[in-house]
Every structure is written in C-alpha cells, then in structure tokens.
N, C-alpha and C positions, 0 to 999 in steps of 0.2 A: 458202929464202933469198929467193926472189922475193916471197913473201908478206910476209916481214919488211921488205924494202925498200919495198914498197908501203905498209905500215903506218907506217913512220917518215916517209915523204913526206906521207901524209895527216895524221899527227900534227903535223908541222912547219907544213904549210899551214893546218891548222885550229887551230894554237896549243893543241893538246891534248897535254900532257906525258905523260899516262897511256899513250896509244897508242905514243908514241915509246919509252917505257921498256919496255913489253911487247914491242916489236919486238926489243929487245936480247936478251931471254930466248929468243924464237923463233929469232933468228939463231944464238945459242949452241947451241941444240938442233940446228939445221941443220948447223952445223960438225961436231958430234959424229957425225951421220949420214953426212956427206960423207966424213970421214976414217976412221971406225971402224965405221960401219954401225948398223943398227937395234938389233941385240942389245946393243951398248954403250950406246945411249941408254936402253934399258930398265933397264940396271944403274944408270945415274947419273940416272934420272928424278927421284928425290926431291930431290937437291941442286939440280937445274936448276929444278924447279917451286918449290922453296923460295925461289928468288930472286924470285919474284913477290911475296913478302911484303915486299920492300924498296920496292915501288912504292906511292906514296901513292894513295889512292882518288881518283877524279874528284870534283870539288867538288860536283856534283849528288848523287852517292851519299853523300858524306860528310855533307852537310847533311841528307839524308833520315834518316840514322842518328843524327845528333847530337841533334836536337830531341826525339825520343821518349826518349832516354836522359836528357836534361835534366829532362823532365817526370816520368819514373819516379823519378829520384833525389830530386826535389823532393817528390813524394808520399810516398815512404818516410820522408824526414826530417821532413816535416810531420806524419806519423802517429806518429813515435817521440818527438818533442820534447814533446808534451803528456803522454806517459807519464812523462817526467822532470820534470814540474812547470813546463813553459814553455808559455805560451799562444802560439799562432801563428795567422796568417791567410795562407793560400797563395793567390796569384794567378798562375796559370801557373807560371813558373819562378822566381818571387819569393816568398820566405818572409818575412813581416812579423813581427818580434818587437817587444817593448816597447822594447828598447834600440836596434834598428837593423833595416834590411831586408837580408836575405841574397839576393843574386841568384845563380842558377846559370847562368853564361854558357857559351858553347860550349867554352871551354877547360876547364871543370870538369864537362863532361858525362860524363867517364870513358871516352870512346871510345879515347883513346890507351892508357890502361891496359888496356882490353879487348883491343885488338889485340896489345899486348905480351904479355898473358897467353895469348892464343890461340897466338901464335908459340912461346912457351915450352912450351905444352901439346903442340904439334905436334912439337917437338924431343924432348920426353920420351916422347911416345907412339911415336915412331919406333923407340925401343929395344924396344918390345913390339909391333911392327907385325904379328906373326903373330896377335895377338888384336885384330882390327879393331874389335870392339864396345867393348872397353876403351879403345882409342885414340879412338874417336868420343865416348865418355862423358867422357873427360878433356878433350877440346876443348870440348864443350858445357858442362861444369862451369865453364869460365872465364867464361861470360856472367853467371850469377847471382852468382858471386864478385866480379866487377868491379863490378856494380851495387850489391851490398851494401856493398862497401868504399867506394865513392864516396859512398853515402848516409851511411855512418859518418863520413866526413870532414865532410860538411855538418852533421851532428848535433854534432860536436865544435866546429865554428865557432859554432853557435848557443849551445851551453853556455858557451863562452868569452865570447861577446859579452854574454850575459845576466848571468852571475855574476861576471865580472871586468871586462873593458874592451872596448867595442865596437871600438876601434882595434886591439886585440890579435888580433882575428879576421882581420885582413888582414896584409899584409907578410910577416914571417918565418914566422908560423904557417901562412899560406896555402901558402907554398913548401915548408916542412918537412913539413907534413901530407900533401902530395902524395906525397913520397918514402916517408914512413912508412906511409901507407895502401897504397901499392903493395907494399911489403915484407910487410905483413900479408896482403894478398890473395894474394901469391905463396906465403906460408907455408900459407895455407888450401888453396890449390890443390895444393901438394905433399902435404899431409895427406890430402886427398881422393883424390889419385892413389895414394898408398900403401895406403889402405884399399881402394880398388877393386882394386888389384893383389893384395892379400891374399885377396880373395874368389875370385880366379881361380886361386890356387895350390892344388893338391890338398892335402887334410888330411894325407896322409902326408908330403908335402914340407915342410909347416909344422912338423910335429913333429920 
C-alpha cells in the first residue's frame, strides 16, 4: 500500500498518468492481501493483472511502437499493390499513387487493433491456461494478424482510390474499413486459435 501511495504521488507530481493508474492496481492487490491474505491474491491474480491492460501506454512507449508499425504496414501495402496492377512509390509512411497519395498516420498504424487482439487472445488463452505454450502462441499470433489486417486496409484504400474515386478512400470508407478489418483479423485469430487447439487435443479425443 505504501508503494502504491508513493507511486500515485510521483505520478501526480510528474503529470504521469501511467504511474497513477498502475498504482490503483497495486493498491487493489494490497487490499486483497490485507483482508484475505496472499493465498487469495494468488487465486485472483489473473483478473487483478488483467486490469493492467486497461491502462494506456506511456506516450514515449506508444510512439516507439507506432512508427515501426506504420512503416511495416506501408511496406506491405506498397509491395502488394503493384501485384494488383497499381504502380506506387513509397516514401516512408506515404504511398504515392497516380490518383492520390496515401498517408499512414499514427491512427492507422494498427496499434490499437493490435492491443485489442492481444487482450482478446489473453482472455481466450486463459480458458486453456494449463497449456502455457498454446496460450503464448495465441498471444504472439495476434501480432502478425494485426499487421496483415492493417496492410489489407491500406491496400483496399489504394484500390478504391485508383479504380473508383480518390475521395471515396476517405470519410466513410476509412471509418468502416477500420471496423471491418478488425472483425476480419478477429476471425483469423479465432481460426488460428482453434487450429492450434486441435493440434493439442489427443487423436483419441478428436475421434
């Protein structure tokens, strides 16, 4: 509790929201230990630690993760579009088409979808926590799935801008494609998770 109080004081004085929010989880764990003991904390450790996922990353960490994801999604889209008959010229996170230039900003880096998928993978993996290797694989699988899905969204915008209307690649399509791509990536993740799970089921149990 003392550590949690010190952490929230430092967070407030340093205007660091991350520390202040982490202190809440630490305080919650301290209350469980105080009233019910360490054994009870071991029982509820997953839901307590799961609360850490509700805390936004510090800006310095968030920015360090966002830019590589922007570049990776841009590279994948720039490599795929010529295969679909569209000439492109990539400059950093900007993909230049004949009709328009597509920029992959921070909001389109896919980092929010990535963390959402990781969170869902952690929830799903908890149901099979006895198989830690499978749990870890399901979480790690969320990373390439999120990157692939985000690149697919950029490819769709490029196709739409080139073959239909450059203005159609923005506005409603930009918002709707975000939801659609997330649902697709979630479906892929569930499919991968089910296939991984089937590999761990004994052949006698599958029959």
